Residue frames as a rotation matrix with the C-alpha (Angstrom) as fourth column:
MET 1
0.415 -0.889 -0.193 -28.95
0.883 0.342 0.323 -66.58
-0.221 -0.305 0.926 0.93
PRO 2
0.701 -0.083 -0.709 -26.95
-0.024 -0.995 0.092 -63.38
-0.713 -0.047 -0.700 1.21
ASN 3
0.881 -0.471 0.036 -24.58
-0.003 -0.082 -0.997 -62.13
0.473 0.878 -0.073 -1.61
ASN 4
0.630 -0.767 -0.122 -20.90
0.194 0.003 0.981 -62.80
-0.752 -0.641 0.151 -0.83
PRO 5
-0.896 -0.333 -0.294 -19.31
0.445 -0.664 -0.601 -60.25
0.005 -0.669 0.743 -1.16
PRO 6
-0.041 0.913 -0.406 -22.20
0.572 -0.312 -0.759 -58.00
-0.819 -0.263 -0.509 -0.09
GLU 7
0.444 0.260 0.857 -23.66
0.875 -0.332 -0.353 -55.89
0.193 0.907 -0.375 -2.99
GLN 8
0.875 -0.158 0.457 -21.60
-0.019 -0.955 -0.295 -52.92
0.483 0.250 -0.839 -3.89
MET 9
0.588 -0.732 0.343 -18.53
-0.543 -0.044 0.838 -54.32
-0.599 -0.680 -0.424 -2.19
PRO 10
0.375 -0.557 -0.741 -15.39
-0.707 0.345 -0.617 -55.52
0.600 0.756 -0.264 -4.19
ARG 11
0.792 -0.101 -0.603 -13.57
0.282 0.935 0.214 -58.58
0.542 -0.339 0.769 -3.07
VAL 12
-0.197 -0.939 -0.282 -10.48
0.938 -0.096 -0.334 -56.67
0.286 -0.330 0.899 -2.09
THR 13
0.686 0.371 0.626 -11.00
0.221 -0.926 0.307 -53.58
0.694 -0.072 -0.717 0.01
PRO 14
-0.424 -0.890 -0.169 -8.05
0.505 -0.078 -0.859 -51.87
0.752 -0.450 0.482 1.85
TYR 15
0.745 0.562 -0.359 -8.62
0.581 -0.284 0.763 -50.69
0.326 -0.777 -0.538 5.41
LEU 16
-0.227 -0.869 0.439 -6.61
0.393 -0.495 -0.775 -47.56
0.891 -0.003 0.454 6.47
PHE 17
0.298 0.184 -0.937 -5.93
0.954 -0.025 0.299 -46.37
0.031 -0.983 -0.183 9.97
TYR 18
-0.071 -0.266 0.961 -5.95
0.284 -0.929 -0.236 -42.67
0.956 0.257 0.141 10.74
ASN 19
-0.852 -0.201 -0.483 -5.21
0.523 -0.284 -0.803 -40.71
0.024 -0.937 0.347 14.01
ASP 20
-0.575 0.684 -0.449 -8.20
-0.334 -0.697 -0.635 -38.41
-0.747 -0.215 0.629 12.86
PRO 21
-0.621 0.303 0.723 -10.60
0.696 0.637 0.330 -40.29
-0.361 0.708 -0.607 10.70
GLY 22
0.457 0.827 -0.326 -12.89
0.618 -0.560 -0.552 -37.35
-0.639 0.051 -0.767 10.49
ALA 23
0.215 -0.515 -0.830 -10.22
-0.480 -0.796 0.369 -35.11
-0.850 0.319 -0.419 9.07
ALA 24
-0.769 -0.527 0.360 -9.25
-0.032 0.596 0.803 -38.01
-0.638 0.606 -0.475 6.68
LEU 25
-0.085 0.851 0.518 -12.84
0.841 0.340 -0.420 -38.29
-0.534 0.401 -0.745 5.42
GLU 26
0.748 0.339 -0.570 -12.96
0.092 -0.904 -0.417 -34.56
-0.657 0.260 -0.708 4.62
TRP 27
-0.081 -0.869 -0.487 -9.39
-0.572 -0.360 0.737 -34.44
-0.816 0.339 -0.469 3.09
LEU 28
-0.666 -0.214 0.715 -9.82
0.273 0.822 0.500 -37.56
-0.694 0.528 -0.489 0.88
ALA 29
0.313 0.902 0.298 -13.04
0.809 -0.089 -0.582 -36.05
-0.498 0.423 -0.757 -0.55
ARG 30
0.788 -0.026 -0.615 -11.70
-0.123 -0.986 -0.116 -32.56
-0.604 0.167 -0.780 -1.06
VAL 31
-0.049 -0.929 -0.366 -8.20
-0.723 -0.220 0.655 -33.47
-0.689 0.297 -0.661 -2.43
PHE 32
-0.870 -0.442 0.219 -8.51
-0.205 0.729 0.653 -36.88
-0.448 0.523 -0.725 -4.14
GLY 33
-0.493 0.736 -0.464 -12.31
-0.831 -0.241 0.501 -36.91
0.256 0.632 0.731 -5.06
PHE 34
-0.872 0.284 -0.400 -13.53
0.384 0.902 -0.196 -39.81
0.305 -0.325 -0.895 -2.92
GLU 35
-0.147 0.869 0.472 -17.15
-0.631 -0.450 0.632 -39.83
0.762 -0.205 0.615 -1.78
LYS 36
-0.799 -0.096 0.594 -18.24
-0.584 0.365 -0.725 -40.84
-0.147 -0.926 -0.347 1.60
ARG 37
-0.376 0.730 -0.571 -20.50
-0.311 0.481 0.820 -43.83
0.873 0.486 0.046 1.48
LEU 38
0.603 0.582 -0.546 -20.84
0.343 0.428 0.836 -44.82
0.720 -0.691 0.059 5.25
GLU 39
-0.433 -0.690 0.580 -19.83
-0.330 -0.477 -0.814 -43.27
0.838 -0.545 -0.021 8.55
MET 40
0.362 0.511 -0.780 -20.37
0.454 0.634 0.626 -45.17
0.814 -0.580 -0.002 11.85
PRO 41
0.164 -0.348 0.923 -20.00
-0.684 -0.715 -0.148 -43.13
0.711 -0.606 -0.356 15.07
ALA 42
-0.547 -0.372 -0.750 -18.47
0.439 0.636 -0.635 -44.56
0.713 -0.677 -0.185 18.19
PRO 43
0.176 0.656 -0.734 -20.17
0.946 0.093 0.310 -44.18
0.272 -0.749 -0.604 21.54
ASP 44
-0.141 -0.412 -0.900 -18.04
0.698 -0.687 0.205 -41.11
-0.703 -0.599 0.384 22.26
GLY 45
0.738 0.459 -0.495 -19.08
-0.039 -0.703 -0.710 -39.42
-0.674 0.544 -0.501 18.90
SER 46
-0.232 -0.876 -0.424 -15.91
-0.636 -0.193 0.747 -40.07
-0.736 0.443 -0.512 17.17
ILE 47
0.377 0.386 -0.842 -15.71
-0.907 0.340 -0.250 -42.20
0.189 0.858 0.478 13.93
ALA 48
0.281 -0.250 0.926 -15.54
-0.421 0.835 0.354 -45.96
-0.862 -0.490 0.130 14.62
HIS 49
-0.385 -0.279 0.880 -15.70
0.580 0.668 0.466 -46.93
-0.718 0.690 -0.096 10.97
ALA 50
0.282 0.599 -0.749 -16.23
-0.387 -0.644 -0.660 -45.34
-0.878 0.476 0.051 7.56
GLU 51
-0.081 -0.238 0.968 -16.22
0.750 0.625 0.216 -46.23
-0.656 0.744 0.128 3.89
MET 52
0.059 0.076 -0.995 -15.42
-0.477 -0.874 -0.095 -44.10
-0.877 0.481 -0.015 0.86
GLN 53
0.396 0.207 0.895 -15.76
0.568 0.711 -0.416 -44.64
-0.722 0.673 0.164 -2.85
TYR 54
-0.250 -0.349 -0.903 -13.99
-0.570 -0.701 0.428 -43.63
-0.783 0.622 -0.024 -5.99
GLN 55
-0.242 0.307 -0.921 -15.95
-0.899 0.285 0.331 -44.81
0.364 0.908 0.207 -8.96
ASP 56
0.599 0.447 -0.664 -16.02
-0.304 0.894 0.328 -48.71
0.741 0.005 0.672 -8.49
GLY 57
-0.288 -0.788 -0.545 -13.35
0.328 0.453 -0.829 -48.77
0.900 -0.418 0.128 -5.84
VAL 58
0.797 0.578 0.174 -13.96
-0.024 -0.258 0.966 -48.78
0.603 -0.774 -0.192 -2.19
ILE 59
-0.572 -0.784 -0.241 -11.66
0.137 0.199 -0.970 -48.16
0.809 -0.588 -0.007 0.92
MET 60
0.676 0.591 -0.439 -12.55
0.500 0.069 0.863 -48.55
0.541 -0.803 -0.249 4.46
LEU 61
-0.315 -0.809 0.497 -11.01
-0.035 -0.514 -0.857 -46.32
0.948 -0.287 0.134 7.26
GLY 62
0.723 0.580 -0.375 -11.01
0.394 0.100 0.914 -46.12
0.568 -0.808 -0.156 10.97
PRO 63
0.756 -0.461 0.465 -9.13
-0.644 -0.650 0.403 -44.91
0.117 -0.604 -0.788 14.07
ALA 64
-0.117 -0.892 -0.437 -5.53
-0.283 0.451 -0.846 -45.98
0.952 0.025 -0.306 14.67
SER 65
0.699 0.385 0.602 -5.41
-0.686 0.123 0.718 -48.10
0.202 -0.915 0.350 17.68
GLN 66
-0.435 -0.900 0.040 -2.54
-0.861 0.402 -0.313 -49.88
0.265 -0.171 -0.949 19.42
GLU 67
-0.210 0.434 0.876 -5.00
-0.662 0.597 -0.454 -52.32
-0.720 -0.675 0.162 20.88
ARG 68
0.671 0.654 0.349 -5.91
-0.152 0.582 -0.799 -53.41
-0.726 0.483 0.490 17.49
GLY 69
-0.040 -0.907 0.420 -2.58
0.534 0.336 0.776 -53.14
-0.845 0.255 0.470 15.94
GLY 70
0.329 0.183 0.926 -3.50
0.937 -0.187 -0.296 -50.46
0.119 0.965 -0.233 13.52
TYR 71
-0.014 -0.492 -0.870 -1.32
0.612 -0.693 0.382 -47.55
-0.791 -0.527 0.311 13.08
SER 72
0.959 0.256 -0.117 -1.20
0.101 -0.701 -0.706 -44.35
-0.263 0.666 -0.698 11.01
PRO 73
0.378 -0.867 0.323 1.83
0.843 0.179 -0.507 -43.70
0.382 0.464 0.799 9.04
ALA 74
0.611 -0.136 0.780 2.06
-0.191 -0.981 -0.021 -40.33
0.768 -0.137 -0.626 10.79
GLY 75
0.708 -0.392 0.588 3.64
-0.661 -0.073 0.747 -42.00
-0.250 -0.917 -0.310 13.77
LEU 76
0.675 -0.527 0.516 5.99
0.469 0.847 0.252 -44.28
-0.570 0.072 0.819 11.83
THR 77
-0.177 -0.830 -0.529 9.20
-0.275 -0.475 0.836 -43.65
-0.945 0.294 -0.144 9.75
GLY 78
-0.927 -0.203 -0.315 7.64
-0.350 0.170 0.921 -45.02
-0.133 0.964 -0.228 6.52
VAL 79
0.070 0.992 -0.100 4.78
-0.978 0.049 -0.201 -46.77
-0.194 0.112 0.974 4.93
THR 80
-0.522 -0.354 0.776 4.07
-0.276 0.931 0.239 -50.50
-0.807 -0.089 -0.584 4.61
GLN 81
-0.161 0.537 0.828 1.68
0.839 0.516 -0.172 -50.34
-0.520 0.667 -0.533 1.69
SER 82
-0.832 0.022 -0.554 0.59
-0.293 -0.866 0.405 -47.92
-0.471 0.499 0.728 -1.21
LEU 83
0.144 0.904 0.403 -2.74
0.313 0.344 -0.885 -47.69
-0.939 0.254 -0.234 -2.97
TYR 84
-0.929 -0.369 0.031 -2.94
0.120 -0.222 0.968 -47.60
-0.351 0.903 0.250 -6.79
ILE 85
-0.044 0.994 -0.095 -6.02
0.368 -0.073 -0.927 -45.97
-0.929 -0.076 -0.363 -8.24
TYR 86
-0.678 -0.136 0.722 -6.95
0.735 -0.144 0.663 -45.59
0.014 0.980 0.198 -11.98
VAL 87
-0.158 0.562 -0.812 -8.53
0.108 -0.807 -0.580 -42.24
-0.982 -0.179 0.066 -12.88
ASP 88
0.634 0.513 0.579 -10.02
0.618 0.115 -0.778 -41.06
-0.466 0.851 -0.244 -16.16
ASP 89
0.687 -0.396 0.609 -7.66
0.247 -0.661 -0.708 -38.14
0.683 0.637 -0.357 -16.57
VAL 90
0.410 -0.556 -0.723 -4.54
0.909 0.311 0.277 -38.26
0.071 -0.771 0.633 -14.56
GLU 91
-0.605 -0.610 0.512 -3.34
0.608 -0.769 -0.197 -34.76
0.514 0.193 0.836 -15.52
ALA 92
-0.099 0.651 0.752 -6.50
-0.248 -0.748 0.615 -33.15
0.964 -0.126 0.235 -14.30
HIS 93
0.813 0.365 -0.453 -6.56
0.319 0.371 0.872 -35.22
0.487 -0.854 0.185 -11.14
TYR 94
-0.051 -0.927 -0.372 -2.97
0.988 0.009 -0.157 -34.18
0.149 -0.375 0.915 -10.42
VAL 95
-0.638 -0.171 0.751 -3.60
0.155 -0.984 -0.092 -30.49
0.755 0.058 0.654 -10.90
HIS 96
0.375 0.879 0.294 -6.73
-0.251 -0.209 0.945 -30.80
0.893 -0.428 0.142 -8.64
ALA 97
0.684 -0.236 -0.690 -4.76
0.673 0.568 0.473 -32.70
0.281 -0.788 0.548 -5.95
LYS 98
-0.396 -0.917 -0.051 -1.82
0.885 -0.367 -0.288 -30.34
0.245 -0.160 0.956 -5.95
THR 99
-0.479 0.391 0.786 -4.11
-0.095 -0.913 0.396 -27.22
0.872 0.115 0.475 -5.95
ALA 100
0.589 0.807 0.033 -6.26
-0.210 0.114 0.971 -28.70
0.780 -0.579 0.237 -3.05
GLY 101
0.473 -0.451 0.757 -3.13
-0.878 -0.306 0.367 -29.28
0.067 -0.838 -0.541 -0.84
ALA 102
0.974 -0.226 -0.029 -1.59
0.227 0.971 0.080 -32.72
0.010 -0.084 0.996 -1.54
GLU 103
0.520 -0.849 0.096 2.01
-0.800 -0.444 0.403 -32.83
-0.299 -0.286 -0.910 -0.36
LYS 104
-0.356 -0.799 0.484 4.99
-0.456 0.601 0.657 -34.91
-0.815 0.013 -0.579 -1.34
ILE 105
0.679 0.714 0.171 3.50
-0.041 0.270 -0.962 -35.08
-0.733 0.646 0.212 -4.76
THR 106
-0.472 -0.820 0.324 5.38
0.307 0.192 0.932 -36.21
-0.826 0.540 0.161 -7.85
GLU 107
-0.297 0.354 -0.887 4.82
-0.844 -0.531 0.071 -34.93
-0.446 0.770 0.457 -11.34
PRO 108
0.742 0.563 0.364 2.88
-0.281 0.754 -0.594 -37.36
-0.609 0.338 0.717 -13.67
MET 109
-0.376 -0.828 -0.415 5.27
-0.839 0.115 0.531 -39.66
-0.393 0.548 -0.738 -15.64
ASP 110
0.530 0.468 -0.708 4.93
-0.768 0.618 -0.167 -42.31
0.359 0.632 0.687 -18.11
MET 111
0.055 -0.468 0.882 5.73
-0.738 0.575 0.352 -45.79
-0.672 -0.671 -0.314 -16.65
PHE 112
-0.722 -0.624 -0.299 7.27
-0.668 0.516 0.537 -48.76
-0.181 0.587 -0.789 -18.35
TRP 113
-0.739 0.514 0.435 3.98
0.368 0.850 -0.378 -50.79
-0.564 -0.119 -0.817 -17.95
GLY 114
-0.621 0.500 0.603 1.97
0.618 -0.160 0.770 -48.37
0.482 0.851 -0.210 -20.00
ASP 115
0.457 0.795 -0.400 0.47
0.888 -0.382 0.256 -46.08
0.051 -0.472 -0.880 -17.31
ARG 116
-0.335 -0.519 0.787 0.96
0.175 -0.854 -0.489 -42.43
0.926 -0.026 0.377 -16.66
MET 117
0.484 0.476 -0.735 0.93
0.711 0.276 0.647 -41.83
0.511 -0.835 -0.204 -12.90
TYR 118
-0.131 -0.521 0.843 1.74
-0.390 -0.755 -0.527 -39.57
0.911 -0.398 -0.105 -10.04
THR 119
-0.062 0.046 -0.997 2.22
0.794 0.607 -0.022 -40.33
0.604 -0.793 -0.074 -6.30
ALA 120
-0.207 0.079 0.975 1.14
-0.369 -0.929 -0.003 -38.26
0.906 -0.361 0.221 -3.39
GLU 121
-0.809 -0.110 -0.578 0.89
0.487 0.427 -0.762 -38.55
0.330 -0.897 -0.292 0.39
ASP 122
0.245 0.959 0.140 -2.37
0.495 -0.248 0.833 -37.92
0.833 -0.135 -0.536 2.26
LEU 123
0.486 0.067 0.871 -2.67
-0.439 -0.844 0.310 -35.85
0.756 -0.533 -0.380 5.51
GLU 124
0.705 -0.218 0.675 -1.25
-0.596 0.333 0.731 -38.58
-0.384 -0.917 0.105 7.61
GLY 125
-0.159 -0.976 -0.146 1.27
-0.842 0.057 0.536 -40.10
-0.515 0.208 -0.831 5.21
HIS 126
0.256 0.318 0.913 -0.56
0.259 0.887 -0.382 -42.81
-0.931 0.334 0.145 3.47
GLN 127
-0.702 -0.614 -0.362 0.95
-0.239 -0.275 0.931 -43.24
-0.671 0.740 0.046 -0.05
TRP 128
0.441 0.861 0.256 -1.49
0.175 0.197 -0.965 -42.95
-0.880 0.470 -0.064 -3.04
SER 129
-0.838 -0.542 0.069 -0.61
0.108 -0.040 0.993 -43.55
-0.535 0.840 0.092 -6.71
PHE 130
0.368 0.914 -0.171 -3.15
-0.120 -0.136 -0.983 -42.27
-0.922 0.382 0.060 -9.34
ALA 131
-0.713 -0.656 0.248 -2.89
0.051 0.303 0.952 -43.54
-0.700 0.691 -0.182 -12.88
GLU 132
0.487 0.740 -0.463 -4.26
-0.607 -0.094 -0.789 -43.53
-0.628 0.665 0.404 -16.37
HIS 133
-0.021 -0.481 0.876 -3.56
0.425 0.789 0.444 -46.32
-0.905 0.382 0.188 -18.83
ILE 134
0.352 0.134 -0.927 -2.28
-0.573 -0.752 -0.326 -44.84
-0.741 0.645 -0.188 -21.94
LYS 135
0.026 -0.442 -0.896 -0.54
-0.970 0.207 -0.130 -47.63
0.243 0.873 -0.424 -23.74
ASP 136
0.903 0.257 0.344 -0.83
-0.343 0.913 0.220 -51.44
-0.257 -0.317 0.913 -23.86
ILE 137
0.023 -0.955 -0.295 2.58
-0.945 0.076 -0.319 -53.10
0.327 0.286 -0.901 -23.51
ALA 138
0.654 0.122 -0.747 3.09
-0.120 0.991 0.057 -56.90
0.747 0.052 0.663 -23.49
PRO 139
0.927 -0.319 0.200 4.73
-0.207 0.011 0.978 -58.15
-0.314 -0.948 -0.056 -20.35
GLU 140
0.491 -0.776 0.397 7.60
0.793 0.587 0.166 -59.51
-0.361 0.233 0.903 -22.35
ASP 141
0.199 -0.365 0.909 8.17
0.692 -0.604 -0.394 -56.04
0.694 0.708 0.133 -23.80
MET 142
0.945 0.239 0.221 8.24
0.032 -0.743 0.668 -54.24
0.324 -0.625 -0.710 -20.46
GLN 143
0.029 -0.997 -0.070 11.68
0.575 0.074 -0.815 -52.85
0.817 -0.017 0.576 -19.41
PRO 144
0.701 0.227 -0.676 11.75
0.708 -0.329 0.625 -51.86
-0.080 -0.917 -0.391 -15.67
THR 145
0.306 -0.521 0.797 13.38
0.244 -0.766 -0.594 -48.52
0.920 0.376 -0.107 -15.24
PHE 146
0.313 -0.243 0.918 14.06
-0.851 -0.502 0.157 -48.78
0.422 -0.830 -0.364 -11.44
């Protein structure tokens, strides 16, 4: 009997749509440090589906398609989701991402729930938050600041 979920796959895996999945694969690796795990070509040679990994986290991505109802934020006036990724050293990750070309990037800041995080947009406008947990705070002691 097969494993469910398949081996090496988390139970929750976001799927992101890009106008140019090939450029996204390169950009996410170079700027945010993701590693390509799978790339499936379409009959025309473009990318039909791809998977990337950051430590134990996985994302899937593919081409934006009106027929499938998947849109890149590049053609929208905002985003409908954001990804939150824990890194080992948020300051170093921030410096690397900024130096490598991440835009609309915020400075790392301490959050009321105990994380230090920054937010950036990728090459097509998907929003990414990267965080390092720096302090345990009980839910009853959290004081929202926004």
